[in-house]
Rosetta silent file (secondary structure, phi, psi, omega in degrees, C-alpha in Angstrom):
SEQUENCE: MCHYEIINFIRCGHQDKRLTRYCHFARNDPNHQCFSPWQIEREWDHPKIECDKCSDQKLKLRSLANGEDWK
SCORE:     score description
SCORE:     0.000 S_00000001
   1 L     0.000  133.265  174.403   15.355   10.962   -2.674 S_00000001
   2 L   -80.949  140.685 -175.709   12.257    9.803   -0.868 S_00000001
   3 E   -97.416  134.698  177.119   12.492    6.396    0.825 S_00000001
   4 E  -126.715  160.492  168.641    9.978    3.668    0.341 S_00000001
   5 E  -117.744  141.199  174.873    9.342    0.140    1.461 S_00000001
   6 E  -104.516  128.427  179.306    7.904   -2.517   -0.765 S_00000001
   7 E  -110.831  120.522  176.991    5.505   -5.093    0.669 S_00000001
   8 E   -97.303  114.459  179.126    4.878   -8.264   -1.229 S_00000001
   9 E   -90.189  101.655 -178.052    1.493   -9.852   -0.305 S_00000001
  10 L   -65.496  -39.886 -174.835    2.139  -13.553   -1.142 S_00000001
  11 L   -62.683  -36.280 -178.900   -1.418  -14.672   -0.549 S_00000001
  12 L  -108.686  -10.915  177.662   -2.965  -12.469   -3.270 S_00000001
  13 L    82.435   10.232 -179.508    0.175  -11.781   -5.318 S_00000001
  14 E   -91.863  169.944 -178.212   -0.084   -7.949   -5.096 S_00000001
  15 E  -135.114  141.965 -177.928    2.618   -5.482   -4.184 S_00000001
  16 E  -127.717  143.873  177.902    2.287   -2.262   -2.185 S_00000001
  17 E  -117.224  125.082  179.864    4.712    0.660   -1.997 S_00000001
  18 E  -121.458  141.413  178.212    4.677    2.759    1.241 S_00000001
  19 E   -77.075  126.509  173.862    6.507    5.993    2.023 S_00000001
  20 E  -106.266  -23.452 -177.328    8.834    5.712    4.961 S_00000001
  21 E  -158.177  125.287  174.550   10.735    8.996    4.750 S_00000001
  22 L   -73.105  148.403  171.072   10.384   12.241    2.758 S_00000001
  23 L   -79.914  176.396 -175.020   13.434   13.748    1.119 S_00000001
  24 H   -62.832  -40.327 -178.201   14.589   17.270    1.907 S_00000001
  25 H   -69.875  -40.923  177.806   12.738   18.759   -1.041 S_00000001
  26 H   -68.600  -33.963  176.907    9.455   16.998   -0.327 S_00000001
  27 H   -65.763  -33.230 -175.780    9.550   17.948    3.339 S_00000001
  28 H   -95.230  -10.320  173.644    9.800   21.632    2.483 S_00000001
  29 L   -75.256  133.452  176.887    7.239   21.504   -0.382 S_00000001
  30 L   -63.603  -27.763  176.211    3.729   22.396    0.728 S_00000001
  31 L   -99.425   11.384  179.010    2.207   19.523   -1.252 S_00000001
  32 L    53.609   40.879  176.884    5.117   17.097   -0.346 S_00000001
  33 L   -85.131  138.737  178.524    5.955   16.688   -4.027 S_00000001
  34 L  -124.482  125.235 -175.164    9.213   14.902   -4.811 S_00000001
  35 L  -109.686    1.709  176.434   10.664   15.204   -8.371 S_00000001
  36 L   -97.872  163.941 -179.416   13.781   13.119   -7.694 S_00000001
  37 L   -63.765  150.544  174.351   13.947    9.323   -8.043 S_00000001
  38 L   -89.883  155.670 -177.044   12.747    7.308   -5.111 S_00000001
  39 E  -125.316  135.209  176.717   14.783    4.731   -3.290 S_00000001
  40 E   -79.832  117.087 -179.716   13.634    1.395   -1.886 S_00000001
  41 E   -82.616  -40.590  177.537   14.748    1.284    1.755 S_00000001
  42 E  -156.038  155.310 -179.711   13.545   -2.209    2.450 S_00000001
  43 E  -130.439  132.490  178.392   11.453   -5.000    0.871 S_00000001
  44 E  -147.260  156.714 -173.259    9.615   -7.648    2.772 S_00000001
  45 E  -104.255  147.762  177.746    7.131  -10.432    2.176 S_00000001
  46 E  -124.198   93.943 -171.734    3.724  -10.894    4.004 S_00000001
  47 L   -76.054  -24.808 -171.240    2.777  -14.523    3.440 S_00000001
  48 L  -107.534   -5.787 -172.485   -0.417  -14.709    5.555 S_00000001
  49 L  -122.653  139.116  177.705   -2.162  -11.392    4.837 S_00000001
  50 L   -86.892  163.326  174.306   -3.869  -10.043    1.657 S_00000001
  51 L   -70.963  168.369 -178.937   -3.584   -6.502    0.535 S_00000001
  52 H   -58.600  -40.482 -178.682   -6.257   -3.931    1.537 S_00000001
  53 H   -65.744  -45.640  178.259   -7.943   -4.007   -1.804 S_00000001
  54 H   -67.900  -34.075 -178.805   -8.414   -7.780   -1.854 S_00000001
  55 H   -71.544  -37.453  175.656   -9.536   -7.947    1.743 S_00000001
  56 H   -65.714  -39.442  178.938  -12.106   -5.192    1.095 S_00000001
  57 H   -63.697  -42.484 -179.749  -13.387   -6.934   -1.986 S_00000001
  58 H   -65.845  -34.109  177.290  -13.746  -10.220   -0.097 S_00000001
  59 H   -70.040  -32.301  176.226  -15.602   -8.456    2.663 S_00000001
  60 H   -67.333  -50.671  178.947  -17.941   -6.811    0.178 S_00000001
  61 H   -61.537  -34.166  176.994  -18.695  -10.141   -1.541 S_00000001
  62 H   -66.652  -43.107  179.190  -19.197  -11.888    1.735 S_00000001
  63 H   -71.140  -34.831  177.450  -21.724   -9.265    2.865 S_00000001
  64 H   -66.621  -35.767  178.335  -23.567   -9.312   -0.458 S_00000001
  65 H   -67.632  -29.712  178.389  -23.774  -13.080   -0.244 S_00000001
  66 L   -85.225   -0.547 -179.346  -25.339  -12.790    3.209 S_00000001
  67 L    79.653   15.020  174.693  -27.957  -10.315    1.826 S_00000001
  68 L   -82.667  154.092  179.029  -26.514   -7.303    3.607 S_00000001
  69 L   -90.164  124.156  178.007  -26.463   -3.882    2.024 S_00000001
  70 L   -89.727  135.260 -177.087  -22.883   -2.699    1.255 S_00000001
  71 L  -109.106    0.000    0.000  -22.306    1.041    1.751 S_00000001
C-alpha cells in the first residue's frame, strides 16, 4: 500500500492528497503505478493557507485587475 497524507485547507475548504511513501510494487514499477489500496498515514489542517489552485486563481485575478498580462 502506498502511504498518503491528507491536507485540509480550512481557508478555502479544499483538500489535497500527497504521496509520502511508495509501496514495494510502486517502487519497482517503472511508472510507479500502484494497484493496491492506498493508506492515509496522517491528516492535518492548514487554517491560514489556501490550496495552490485557489492562490494561483487569486494571483491571476489580481494581475488582471491591475491591467497586467497573465501568461
